[in-house]
C-alpha positions as CSV (number, residue, x, y, z in Angstrom):
1,M,146.9,66.1,133.1
2,P,144.4,63.9,134.5
3,N,142.9,61.6,131.8
4,L,139.2,61.7,133.3
5,D,135.8,62.1,131.6
6,D,134.6,64.5,134.4
7,L,137.1,67.1,135.6
8,S,134.8,69.1,137.4
9,K,135.2,66.6,140.5
10,W,138.8,66.7,140.1
11,A,139.7,70.5,140.2
12,V,139.5,71.8,143.7
13,I,139.8,75.5,144.6
14,A,143.0,76.7,146.5
15,C,143.7,75.1,149.8
16,D,143.9,78.5,151.7
17,Q,140.3,79.6,150.7
18,F,137.2,79.2,152.8
19,T,139.3,78.7,155.9
20,S,136.5,79.2,158.5
21,E,134.1,77.4,156.4
22,P,134.9,73.6,156.9
23,D,131.3,73.0,155.7
24,Y,132.5,74.0,152.3
25,W,135.1,71.5,152.1
26,E,132.7,68.7,153.4
27,K,130.6,69.7,150.4
28,V,133.8,69.2,148.0
29,K,134.3,65.9,149.6
30,D,130.7,64.8,149.0
31,F,130.7,66.2,145.5
32,A,133.9,64.3,144.2
33,G,132.6,61.1,145.9
34,L,134.6,58.0,145.0
35,S,136.0,59.8,141.7
36,P,139.6,60.7,141.8
37,S,139.8,64.3,142.7
38,A,142.6,66.9,143.6
39,Y,140.8,66.8,146.9
40,N,142.5,63.6,148.0
41,L,145.9,65.4,147.2
42,I,145.8,68.6,149.3
43,L,145.1,69.6,152.9
44,P,142.7,72.5,153.0
45,E,143.8,75.0,155.9
46,A,140.2,74.8,157.2
47,L,140.9,71.3,158.2
48,L,144.3,71.5,159.8
49,S,144.4,69.9,163.2
50,E,146.9,68.2,165.6
51,A,146.5,65.3,163.5
52,N,147.7,66.4,160.5
53,S,150.5,63.7,159.9
54,E,147.8,60.8,159.3
55,K,146.1,62.9,156.7
56,I,149.6,63.8,154.9
57,A,150.5,60.2,154.8
58,Q,147.0,59.6,153.1
59,I,147.7,62.6,150.6
60,N,151.1,61.0,149.5
61,S,149.7,57.4,149.3
62,M,146.8,58.7,147.2
63,M,149.4,60.4,144.8
64,N,151.2,57.2,144.2
65,Y,148.1,55.2,143.7
66,Y,146.8,57.7,141.1
67,L,150.4,57.6,139.4
68,E,150.2,53.6,139.5
69,A,146.7,53.8,138.3
70,K,147.8,55.7,135.1
71,I,145.1,58.3,135.4
72,F,147.4,60.8,134.1
73,T,148.9,61.9,130.6
74,E,152.3,63.3,130.5
75,Y,153.0,66.4,128.2
76,K,156.8,66.6,128.3
77,N,158.5,70.2,127.9
78,S,155.2,72.0,127.4
79,F,153.0,75.0,128.7
80,I,149.4,75.1,129.2
81,Y,147.3,78.3,128.1
82,V,144.5,78.8,130.4
83,E,141.3,80.8,130.1
84,R,139.3,81.1,133.1
85,E,135.8,82.7,132.5
86,L,134.7,84.5,135.6
87,L,131.1,85.1,137.2
88,D,131.1,88.4,136.0
89,G,131.6,87.2,132.4
90,S,135.1,88.5,132.1
91,T,138.0,86.0,130.9
92,R,141.2,86.0,132.7
93,R,144.2,84.5,130.8
94,G,147.2,82.6,132.2
95,I,150.1,80.3,131.1
96,V,151.1,77.1,133.4
97,G,154.6,76.4,133.5
98,V,157.5,76.3,136.0
99,I,159.9,78.6,137.8
100,D,163.4,78.0,139.0
101,I,163.2,78.1,142.9
102,E,166.6,79.6,143.0
103,E,165.5,82.8,141.4
104,Y,162.8,83.2,144.0
105,D,163.0,84.5,147.6
106,Y,160.3,85.5,150.1
107,K,162.6,87.2,152.8
108,E,162.5,90.7,153.7
109,G,165.2,92.9,151.7
110,S,165.3,90.3,149.0
111,T,166.5,91.4,145.5
112,S,165.9,88.5,143.7
113,K,163.9,88.6,140.4
114,I,160.8,86.5,141.6
115,R,159.5,88.0,145.0
116,A,156.7,87.8,147.4
117,T,154.5,90.7,147.2
118,E,153.2,90.7,150.9
119,E,154.8,89.8,154.1
120,T,155.4,86.2,154.5
121,V,153.7,84.5,157.8
122,K,156.3,81.8,158.5
123,E,154.1,79.9,160.8
124,R,151.9,79.1,157.7
125,I,154.8,77.3,155.8
126,P,155.3,74.0,157.9
127,P,151.9,72.2,157.0
128,R,152.5,73.1,153.1
129,K,156.1,71.7,153.6
130,A,155.2,68.6,155.6
131,V,152.9,67.5,152.4
132,R,155.6,68.4,149.9
133,E,158.5,66.7,151.6
134,N,157.4,63.1,150.7
135,A,155.0,64.0,147.7
136,A,155.5,62.5,144.2
137,L,153.4,65.1,142.9
138,E,152.7,69.0,143.2
139,L,149.6,70.7,142.6
140,S,149.6,74.5,142.5
141,H,147.6,77.3,143.3
142,V,150.4,80.0,142.8
143,I,149.6,82.7,140.5
144,L,152.7,84.6,139.4
145,L,152.4,88.2,138.1
146,C,154.4,89.7,135.2
147,D,154.3,93.5,134.4
148,D,153.9,93.2,130.8
149,E,152.3,96.5,129.8
150,K,153.0,95.4,126.0
151,R,151.1,92.5,126.3
152,E,153.6,90.3,124.5
153,I,154.0,87.3,126.5
154,I,150.2,85.7,127.1
155,E,148.0,87.7,124.7
156,P,149.3,86.5,121.5
157,L,148.1,83.0,122.6
158,T,144.3,84.2,122.4
159,I,144.6,84.4,118.7
160,S,147.0,81.4,118.1
161,K,144.8,79.0,120.4
162,H,142.7,77.7,117.6
163,S,145.7,75.9,116.3
164,M,146.7,74.4,119.5
165,K,145.3,71.2,121.0
166,K,142.6,71.7,123.6
167,L,143.1,69.7,126.8
168,Y,140.0,70.8,128.8
169,S,137.0,72.6,129.0
170,F,134.3,72.5,131.6
171,N,132.6,74.0,134.5
172,L,134.4,74.3,137.9
173,M,132.5,73.3,141.2
174,F,130.4,75.7,143.2
175,G,130.4,78.9,141.2
176,G,134.0,78.7,140.1
177,G,132.9,79.6,136.3
178,K,134.4,77.9,133.2
179,I,138.0,77.0,132.5
180,Q,139.6,75.9,129.2
181,G,143.0,74.8,128.5
182,W,145.2,74.3,125.5
183,L,148.5,72.7,125.0
184,I,151.7,74.8,124.1
185,H,154.7,72.7,122.9
186,G,157.2,72.3,120.1
187,D,157.6,75.5,118.3
188,S,155.0,77.3,120.0
189,A,156.7,76.7,123.3
190,R,160.1,77.8,122.0
191,A,158.4,81.1,120.7
192,L,156.8,81.4,124.2
193,N,160.2,81.0,126.1
194,M,161.5,83.5,123.8
195,R,159.1,86.3,124.6
196,I,159.4,85.5,128.3
197,A,163.2,85.9,127.8
198,S,162.7,89.1,126.0
199,Y,160.4,90.2,128.6
200,V,163.0,89.5,131.4
201,K,165.7,91.2,129.7
202,R,163.5,94.5,129.0
203,K,162.3,94.5,132.6
204,S,165.5,93.9,134.2
205,K,167.0,97.3,132.9
206,D,164.8,99.3,135.0
207,L,163.7,97.1,137.9
208,S,165.2,94.5,140.0
209,L,161.8,92.7,140.2
210,V,160.5,90.8,137.4
211,F,158.2,88.5,138.6
212,A,155.8,89.0,141.8
213,V,154.0,86.0,143.5
214,G,150.2,87.6,143.7
215,D,148.7,84.1,145.4
216,G,150.2,81.1,146.9
217,N,153.2,82.5,148.4
218,H,153.3,80.1,151.5
219,S,153.2,77.2,149.2
220,L,156.0,78.3,147.1
221,A,158.1,79.3,150.3
222,A,157.2,75.6,151.3
223,A,158.4,74.1,147.9
224,K,161.7,76.5,148.3
225,S,162.4,75.1,151.9
226,C,161.9,71.5,150.6
227,Y,164.6,72.1,147.7
228,E,167.1,73.7,149.8
229,E,166.8,70.6,152.2
230,G,167.1,68.3,149.4
231,F,163.6,66.8,149.2
232,T,162.1,67.8,146.0
233,S,162.6,69.5,142.5
234,R,164.5,72.7,142.1
235,Y,161.2,73.9,139.9
236,A,157.9,74.8,141.0
237,M,154.7,75.0,139.2
238,V,152.8,78.4,138.8
239,E,150.2,80.0,136.6
240,L,151.7,83.2,134.9
241,E,149.3,86.3,134.5
242,N,149.7,89.7,133.3
243,I,148.9,92.4,136.2
244,H,147.4,94.4,133.2
245,D,144.9,92.1,132.3
246,S,141.4,93.9,132.8
247,A,139.9,90.5,134.4
248,L,142.4,90.4,137.1
249,K,140.8,92.5,139.8
250,F,142.7,93.4,143.2
251,E,140.4,94.2,145.7
252,P,141.5,96.6,148.5
253,I,141.6,95.3,152.1
254,H,140.4,98.0,154.8
255,R,141.7,98.6,158.4
256,I,139.9,99.2,161.4
257,I,141.5,100.1,164.8
258,K,139.7,98.9,167.9
259,N,139.8,100.2,171.6
260,V,141.6,103.2,170.8
261,D,141.0,106.9,172.0
262,T,140.0,108.2,168.8
263,E,140.6,111.9,169.0
264,K,144.3,111.2,170.6
265,F,144.6,108.8,167.6
266,I,143.8,110.8,164.9
267,A,145.8,113.8,166.3
268,E,148.9,111.6,166.5
269,L,148.3,110.3,163.1
270,Q,147.8,113.6,161.5
271,R,151.2,115.1,163.5
272,T,153.3,112.0,162.5
273,I,152.4,111.1,158.9
274,C,150.3,113.8,157.5
275,V,150.3,117.2,155.6
276,K,147.4,119.6,155.8
277,S,146.6,119.8,152.2
278,A,146.1,117.5,149.3
279,K,149.1,118.8,147.5
280,N,151.9,116.1,147.5
281,S,149.7,113.7,149.5
282,W,147.6,110.6,149.3
283,P,144.2,111.2,150.7
284,I,142.5,108.5,152.8
285,K,139.0,108.6,154.2
286,Y,138.4,107.7,157.8
287,Y,135.4,107.0,159.7
288,S,135.0,107.3,163.3
289,H,131.6,107.0,165.3
290,G,130.0,109.6,163.2
291,K,133.0,111.7,162.8
292,N,134.2,111.1,159.3
293,G,137.2,113.0,157.3
294,T,140.1,112.7,155.1
295,I,143.8,112.5,156.1
296,Y,146.4,113.6,153.6
297,I,149.4,111.3,154.0
298,D,152.6,112.7,153.1
299,K,154.3,111.2,150.1
300,S,157.7,112.0,151.2
301,K,157.4,109.2,153.9
302,G,157.3,106.5,151.7
303,A,156.6,104.6,148.3
304,S,152.6,104.2,149.1
305,A,150.1,105.5,151.3
306,L,149.3,101.9,152.7
307,I,153.1,101.2,153.3
308,V,153.3,104.7,155.5
309,L,149.9,104.3,157.1
310,Q,150.7,100.5,158.1
311,R,154.1,101.4,159.7
312,F,152.2,103.8,161.8
313,L,149.4,101.6,162.8
314,D,152.2,98.9,163.7
315,E,153.9,101.4,165.9
316,Y,150.9,102.7,167.5
317,I,149.2,99.4,168.4
318,D,152.5,98.1,169.8
319,E,152.8,101.2,172.3
320,Y,149.1,101.5,173.3
321,H,147.9,97.7,173.0
322,C,145.0,98.5,170.8
323,E,143.7,96.1,168.0
324,I,143.7,96.1,164.4
325,D,141.4,94.3,162.1
326,Y,141.2,93.7,158.3
327,I,137.9,94.3,156.4
328,H,137.0,93.2,152.8
329,D,133.6,94.8,152.7
330,M,133.0,98.6,152.8
331,E,129.5,97.9,154.4
332,A,131.3,95.9,157.3
333,L,133.7,98.6,157.7
334,M,131.0,101.5,158.0
335,K,129.3,99.4,160.6
336,L,132.4,98.5,162.7
337,S,133.9,102.1,162.6
338,S,130.6,103.6,164.0
339,E,131.2,101.7,167.2
340,E,132.9,103.5,170.1
341,N,136.7,103.8,170.1
342,C,136.8,102.6,166.7
343,V,138.6,104.3,163.6
344,G,138.1,102.7,160.2
345,F,140.4,103.7,157.1
346,E,138.9,103.1,153.4
347,L,141.8,102.1,151.3
348,P,141.6,103.4,147.5
349,P,140.6,101.1,144.9
350,F,143.2,99.1,143.0
351,D,142.8,100.9,139.7
352,E,145.0,100.8,136.4
353,K,147.1,103.3,137.9
354,A,148.0,101.2,140.9
355,K,148.7,98.4,138.9
356,S,151.1,100.3,136.6
357,E,153.1,101.4,139.9
358,F,152.7,97.8,141.6
359,F,156.2,96.4,140.7
360,R,157.8,99.9,141.0
361,V,156.8,100.0,144.6
362,I,158.0,96.6,145.5
363,S,161.3,97.3,144.1
364,E,161.8,100.4,145.9
365,S,160.3,99.3,149.1
366,G,160.3,95.6,149.4
367,V,157.3,93.5,150.4
368,L,153.9,95.3,150.9
369,P,152.2,95.2,154.5
370,R,150.2,92.1,155.0
371,K,146.8,92.2,153.9
372,T,147.3,94.7,151.1
373,F,145.0,93.3,148.7
374,S,143.1,90.3,147.6
375,M,143.0,89.0,144.2
376,G,139.2,88.8,143.5
377,H,136.9,86.9,145.7
378,A,137.4,83.3,147.0
379,Q,135.3,81.5,144.1
380,E,137.8,83.3,141.6
381,K,141.1,81.6,143.1
382,R,143.1,79.1,141.2
383,Y,141.8,75.5,141.1
384,Y,144.2,72.6,141.4
385,L,144.0,71.1,138.0
386,E,147.2,70.3,136.5
387,A,149.9,68.2,138.3
388,R,153.5,67.6,138.0
389,K,155.8,65.0,139.0
390,I,158.6,66.1,141.7
391,K,160.1,62.9,142.6
C-alpha cells in the first residue's frame, strides 16, 4: 500500500476509460502534479501512440524509483476488504487478492474455472503485455465476479470490519466517490480462504464456471501471456465482487444497424430467428425510421436473446456489408434509429433475474458477444490503488 498523506492524487481510474477524451488524462496528470501517483505507473489507452516504448520505459523506471524510495508498506499474506461509495449513494463491496493464472483462460471454448465474460480482442493485449514484461509492480483494475447467492464470502466482512485495521478512507478524484479499505490478515484471512474454498466446491458441482472476469479482461490476458513466456508471476491481483451485490449495476449496450434495407432486414430477421408469439420467446423492441415494433426471438435458438441476435447480426453484416454500432444511451439509440436505412435494437435491462442466470449462460454457451454489458458508468470503474510486487 502507498504510505502517503494524500491518496486522492495516487488513485487513478482504469486505463481503458475515457479513451476518446485525452483531456481527462491531462487533468489527471495536472492534478497529481509532482506527487507520487499511479498515473506514472500506467499507460492510458487514450494516450497510446507509435512511441509507446519510451513511455513504457518511463513507467518501469518509476516503479523501481517508488520501490527504492520506500513509499510502500507491505502486508504479506493478506487481503483488503473494500467499500466503494458510488455517486447514487450505494456501496459496492469487494476483496482485493490474487488468482492463480493457470486457473484462468480467455480463449473461446475454455472450460477453466476462471473465464472472460465477453469476447477478447487480441489486438488490445500487446500494449498491456509490453508494460508488464519488465514491470516490478502490478496495479490492477480487474474486477472478478463470483455467483455467491448465499452471500457467504464478502458480506460477512461488512459486520467484522470494525475489528480490522483501516488502511485508507478518502474521496477519489473527479467524481469517483468515496473509497475505504480494511486489512484482512491472520485468522481473518484464513477464515476468508475457507469461505472461498467452500464456495468453489459448491459451485463446481453445478457449473464449470466458478469466477467470471467482469472488467479488465485484456489486462488479465496480458498477465497470462507474460506468465506463460516466463516474464512475471503466476498470480495476478484482482478485486472480487459478488454479482448479487445490489450496488453492482450492469447496463445493457444496445445495437444499431446502419446502411441496411430495413424492410428486407426485418423480414429476414423474423424468418430466421423469431417466432410469431411471445410464448417460448424473448421479446426485443426495435426502432426504425418511425416504424417501431417488437420481435420475439425463439428461445430454442440459443442460451440468451443477445447471443442469438448477435449471431444473426454478424452473419447479416458479413453478407450485406452494412454497419453495426453499439450504443449505451437510449436517447442516442432513438435518435440514430430514426434516420433512414437504420434499425435500432433495445436490449433489456440487466435485472436480478439476468444476474441469477449470468453464470449458467456462460457455462452453457461460452463467452458472451462483445459489448454485451457495461458494469456501471466510467466514473464507477475500479481505480488503481493497491500494488503488488511481481518481480
